[in-house]
C-alpha positions as CSV (number, residue, x, y, z in Angstrom):
1,M,213.6,24.9,41.9
2,G,216.9,26.6,41.4
3,V,216.3,29.2,38.7
4,K,212.8,30.1,40.0
5,V,214.1,30.6,43.6
6,L,217.0,32.6,42.3
7,E,214.6,34.9,40.4
8,I,212.5,35.4,43.5
9,L,215.6,36.2,45.6
10,L,217.0,38.7,43.1
11,G,213.6,40.2,42.7
12,S,213.4,40.7,46.5
13,I,216.9,42.3,46.3
14,C,215.6,44.6,43.6
15,F,212.6,45.8,45.6
16,G,214.8,46.1,48.6
17,L,217.3,48.3,46.7
18,L,214.4,50.5,45.5
19,G,213.1,50.7,49.1
20,Q,216.5,51.6,50.4
21,F,216.9,54.3,47.7
22,F,213.7,56.0,48.8
23,L,214.5,55.5,52.5
24,F,217.8,57.4,51.9
25,T,215.8,60.2,50.3
26,A,213.6,60.3,53.3
27,D,216.6,60.3,55.7
28,S,215.3,57.0,57.4
29,D,217.4,54.4,59.2
30,F,215.1,51.5,58.6
31,P,217.6,48.6,58.2
32,I,216.3,47.0,55.0
33,S,219.8,46.9,53.5
34,L,220.7,44.2,56.1
35,M,218.9,41.6,53.9
36,F,221.1,42.1,50.8
37,G,224.1,40.1,52.0
38,P,222.2,37.0,53.2
39,I,220.0,36.9,50.1
40,M,223.1,37.3,47.8
41,Y,224.9,34.5,49.7
42,Y,221.9,32.1,49.4
43,S,221.6,32.9,45.8
44,Y,225.2,32.0,45.4
45,L,224.6,28.6,47.3
46,I,221.8,27.8,44.9
47,L,223.9,28.6,41.8
48,A,227.2,27.0,43.0
49,H,226.0,24.1,45.1
50,G,222.3,23.6,44.3
51,E,221.3,24.5,47.8
52,K,217.6,23.8,48.6
53,R,217.4,24.2,52.4
54,I,215.5,27.4,52.9
55,W,216.2,27.4,56.7
56,I,219.8,28.4,55.9
57,L,218.5,31.7,54.5
58,F,216.3,32.4,57.6
59,L,219.4,31.6,59.7
60,H,221.4,34.3,58.0
61,L,218.5,36.7,58.1
62,L,218.3,36.6,61.9
63,P,220.4,39.8,62.4
64,F,218.2,41.5,59.9
65,I,215.1,40.4,61.8
66,G,216.6,41.4,65.2
67,I,217.7,44.8,64.2
68,I,214.3,45.5,62.5
69,T,212.7,44.6,65.8
70,S,215.1,47.0,67.6
71,F,214.2,49.8,65.2
72,L,210.5,49.3,65.8
73,L,210.8,49.2,69.6
74,V,213.8,51.5,70.5
75,N,213.1,54.9,71.9
76,E,215.1,58.1,71.5
77,R,217.2,57.4,74.6
78,F,218.7,54.3,73.1
79,Y,218.6,55.3,69.4
80,A,222.4,56.0,69.3
81,I,223.0,52.4,70.5
82,Y,220.7,51.2,67.8
83,L,222.7,53.1,65.2
84,H,226.0,51.5,66.3
85,F,224.6,48.0,66.0
86,Y,223.0,48.8,62.7
87,F,226.0,50.3,61.0
88,I,228.5,47.8,62.3
89,T,226.3,44.9,61.3
90,L,225.6,46.4,57.9
91,I,229.4,47.0,57.2
92,L,230.2,43.5,58.2
93,S,227.3,42.1,56.0
94,L,228.6,44.2,53.0
95,V,232.1,42.8,53.4
96,V,231.8,39.2,54.6
97,Y,229.1,37.9,52.2
98,P,230.6,39.4,49.1
99,S,234.0,38.0,50.1
100,I,232.6,34.5,50.2
101,I,231.1,34.9,46.8
102,I,234.1,36.5,45.2
103,F,236.9,34.4,46.7
104,S,235.2,31.0,46.7
105,G,236.7,30.3,43.3
106,R,233.6,28.5,42.2
107,K,233.2,28.6,38.4
108,G,230.0,28.0,36.4
109,K,229.5,24.8,34.4
110,N,227.4,26.2,31.7
111,P,226.9,29.7,30.1
112,L,223.7,30.5,32.1
113,Q,225.4,29.6,35.4
114,I,228.5,31.6,34.5
115,H,226.3,34.6,33.6
116,N,224.4,34.4,36.9
117,L,227.6,34.1,39.1
118,L,229.0,37.0,37.2
119,I,226.0,39.1,38.2
120,L,226.5,38.2,41.9
121,E,230.2,39.0,41.6
122,L,229.4,42.4,40.2
123,L,226.9,43.0,43.0
124,S,229.5,41.9,45.5
125,I,232.1,44.4,44.2
126,L,229.6,47.2,44.5
127,C,228.9,46.0,48.0
128,Y,232.6,46.5,48.8
129,V,232.5,50.0,47.5
130,G,229.2,50.7,49.3
131,S,230.6,49.4,52.6
132,F,233.4,52.0,52.5
133,F,230.9,54.9,52.1
134,V,228.6,53.4,54.7
135,F,231.5,53.4,57.1
136,V,232.1,57.1,56.2
137,M,228.4,57.8,56.9
138,Y,228.7,55.9,60.2
139,M,231.7,58.1,61.2
140,D,229.8,61.2,60.1
141,R,226.7,60.2,62.2
142,M,228.6,59.2,65.3
143,F,231.3,61.9,65.4
144,E,229.5,64.8,63.6
145,L,232.2,65.2,60.8
146,N,229.8,67.5,58.8
147,L,230.4,65.7,55.5
148,E,227.0,66.8,54.3
149,L,225.4,64.7,51.6
150,Y,228.5,63.3,49.8
151,P,228.7,59.8,51.2
152,R,225.0,59.4,51.1
153,M,224.8,60.5,47.4
154,V,227.5,58.0,46.5
155,V,225.6,55.2,48.3
156,M,222.5,56.2,46.4
157,A,224.4,56.1,43.1
158,I,225.6,52.5,44.0
159,L,222.0,51.5,44.8
160,F,220.9,52.8,41.4
161,V,223.7,50.8,39.7
162,C,222.8,47.6,41.6
163,I,219.1,48.1,40.6
164,T,220.3,48.4,37.0
165,I,222.3,45.1,37.2
166,V,219.5,43.1,38.7
167,G,217.1,44.6,36.1
168,Y,219.5,43.5,33.4
169,Y,219.4,40.0,34.8
170,F,215.7,39.8,34.5
171,Y,215.8,41.3,31.0
172,Q,218.2,38.5,29.9
173,I,216.2,35.7,31.6
174,N,212.7,36.8,30.7
175,T,213.0,38.2,27.2
176,N,216.1,37.1,25.4
177,Q,216.9,33.6,26.9
178,L,220.0,33.7,24.6
179,L,222.5,32.1,26.9
180,L,221.1,28.6,26.8
181,E,219.7,28.9,23.3
182,N,222.9,30.2,21.7
183,N,225.2,28.0,23.8
184,P,223.4,24.9,24.8
185,P,225.5,22.6,27.1
186,E,226.8,19.8,25.0
187,Q,226.8,16.3,26.4
188,T,229.8,14.1,25.9
189,E,229.5,10.3,25.4
190,D,230.5,9.8,29.1
191,Q,227.7,12.2,30.2
192,V,225.0,10.7,28.1
193,E,223.4,7.8,29.8
194,R,224.1,4.6,27.7
195,I,220.6,3.5,26.6
196,R,220.0,0.7,24.2
197,F,216.7,1.1,22.3
198,N,215.1,-1.9,20.6
199,E,213.7,-1.6,17.1
200,Q,210.2,-0.9,18.3
201,Q,211.4,2.0,20.5
202,I,213.4,3.5,17.7
203,R,210.4,3.5,15.4
204,H,208.1,4.8,18.1
205,Y,210.5,7.6,19.2
206,K,211.2,8.7,15.6
207,L,207.4,8.8,14.9
208,M,206.4,10.7,18.0
209,L,209.2,13.3,17.7
210,T,208.6,13.8,14.1
211,Q,204.9,14.2,14.6
212,S,205.4,16.7,17.4
213,M,207.2,18.9,15.0
214,E,205.7,18.4,11.6
215,H,202.1,17.9,12.7
216,D,201.8,19.6,16.1
217,K,204.4,22.3,15.2
218,L,205.7,22.6,18.7
219,Y,208.7,24.4,17.3
220,L,206.6,27.6,16.9
221,D,206.6,28.0,20.6
222,A,209.5,30.4,21.3
223,N,209.7,29.1,24.9
224,L,209.7,25.4,24.0
225,T,212.0,23.4,26.2
226,L,213.2,19.7,26.3
227,E,210.8,19.2,29.3
228,K,207.8,20.4,27.3
229,V,208.6,18.1,24.4
230,A,209.2,15.2,26.7
231,K,205.8,15.7,28.4
232,H,204.0,16.2,25.0
233,V,205.3,12.9,23.5
234,S,205.5,11.0,26.8
235,I,209.1,10.1,26.4
236,P,211.7,10.6,29.1
237,K,214.0,13.6,28.7
238,N,217.2,11.5,28.8
239,H,215.8,9.2,26.2
240,I,215.1,12.1,23.8
241,T,218.6,13.5,24.5
242,H,220.3,10.2,23.8
243,F,218.1,9.4,20.8
244,L,218.9,12.7,19.1
245,N,222.6,12.4,19.9
246,Y,223.0,8.8,18.8
247,Y,220.6,8.6,15.8
248,Y,220.6,12.2,14.5
249,A,224.1,13.2,15.7
250,T,222.7,16.5,17.0
251,N,221.5,18.1,20.2
252,F,218.0,19.3,21.1
253,Y,218.5,22.9,20.3
254,E,220.0,22.3,16.9
255,W,217.4,19.7,16.1
256,L,214.6,22.2,17.1
257,A,216.3,25.0,15.2
258,K,216.2,23.0,11.9
259,Y,212.5,22.8,11.9
260,R,212.3,26.5,12.7
261,I,214.6,27.4,9.8
262,N,212.6,25.2,7.4
263,H,209.5,27.1,8.5
264,A,211.2,30.5,7.9
265,I,212.3,29.3,4.4
266,S,208.7,28.2,3.6
267,L,207.5,31.7,4.7
268,I,210.1,33.4,2.5
269,E,209.3,31.3,-0.5
270,S,205.6,31.7,-0.1
271,G,205.9,35.5,-0.7
272,S,206.6,36.9,2.7
273,E,209.5,39.0,1.4
274,N,208.1,42.2,2.9
275,L,208.3,40.9,6.5
276,K,211.0,42.3,8.7
277,L,213.6,39.7,9.6
278,E,212.8,40.1,13.3
279,F,209.1,39.4,12.7
280,L,210.0,36.5,10.4
281,A,212.2,35.1,13.3
282,N,209.3,35.4,15.7
283,L,206.8,33.7,13.4
284,S,209.3,30.8,13.0
285,G,209.6,30.2,16.8
286,F,212.8,32.2,17.5
287,N,212.7,34.8,20.2
288,S,215.6,36.8,18.9
289,R,216.9,37.8,15.4
290,T,220.5,37.0,16.5
291,T,219.7,33.4,17.2
292,F,217.7,33.2,13.9
293,N,220.6,34.5,11.9
294,R,223.1,32.1,13.6
295,Y,221.0,29.0,12.8
296,F,220.1,30.2,9.3
297,K,223.7,30.6,8.4
298,M,224.4,27.1,10.0
299,Y,221.9,25.3,7.8
300,M,221.7,27.5,4.7
301,G,225.3,28.8,4.5
302,E,224.2,32.4,4.1
303,S,222.2,35.0,6.0
304,P,218.4,35.2,5.7
305,S,218.6,38.6,4.1
306,N,221.0,37.3,1.4
307,Y,218.8,34.3,0.8
308,R,215.7,36.4,0.4
309,L,217.5,38.8,-1.9
310,R,218.8,36.0,-4.1
311,L,215.2,34.6,-4.4
312,S,213.8,38.0,-5.4
313,K,216.2,38.3,-8.4
């Protein structure tokens, strides 16, 4: 649930930022920006604590819902009061929620979690900066300081940067997937469940895993995961992890990469020397040339370009 919910939440922030950007250009006071703090905070709870209780998000969104209701119902006579509540609540939201995220001291346990927490911390810092200029806008609106468009333009620039950061997150997750693939979390002996396989299980697991790669060629799927392999061979995930660690002295990603590298070598040796390395990597099941080069050097001791050049001589 965690990663998918996180993507949905950050996606909603992205659309909200775009909406707020256009609302600023239209000089509208619709309070869509009040949802950013609660959603960022709930995203943090998912990453840091594995939170799954969706009612916590709705609880923190109550001020957002209440002020939207006020915006829709208020008339011109009470519009100034609405602006007071809106700006004060927004400033508090842009300070309190980022403070919780930044000063919690929670660190990620793996590269992907570290990356996602860093994204939230960057957004939180921008919220701090944005809160100052929202305060300036509040003073300008309430006390007619005649600051013209300066604070509003700064806030719009911050919104644009936030949209860029969230867009970068989705680019990393949906296209590269490098963080887990390049730095898979290693399991120590204490973390790997101590499982004792009998001889029949050992033969069966070896046969099924080998067949899934050599016959079914699952490794050609660039989005292949341990879960997919476990479902395909009908073997529990923790059994596969332990089997590879104990009997092959490797982890899932390195085991998978070895089949992909062997496939790439067969393509090179079969006369595919004119293929671009990036295309060769894709044909072999890798979703990036960087990962392809890394594992090729690991298993072959040289880069794929050097290997191909040496064969052509």
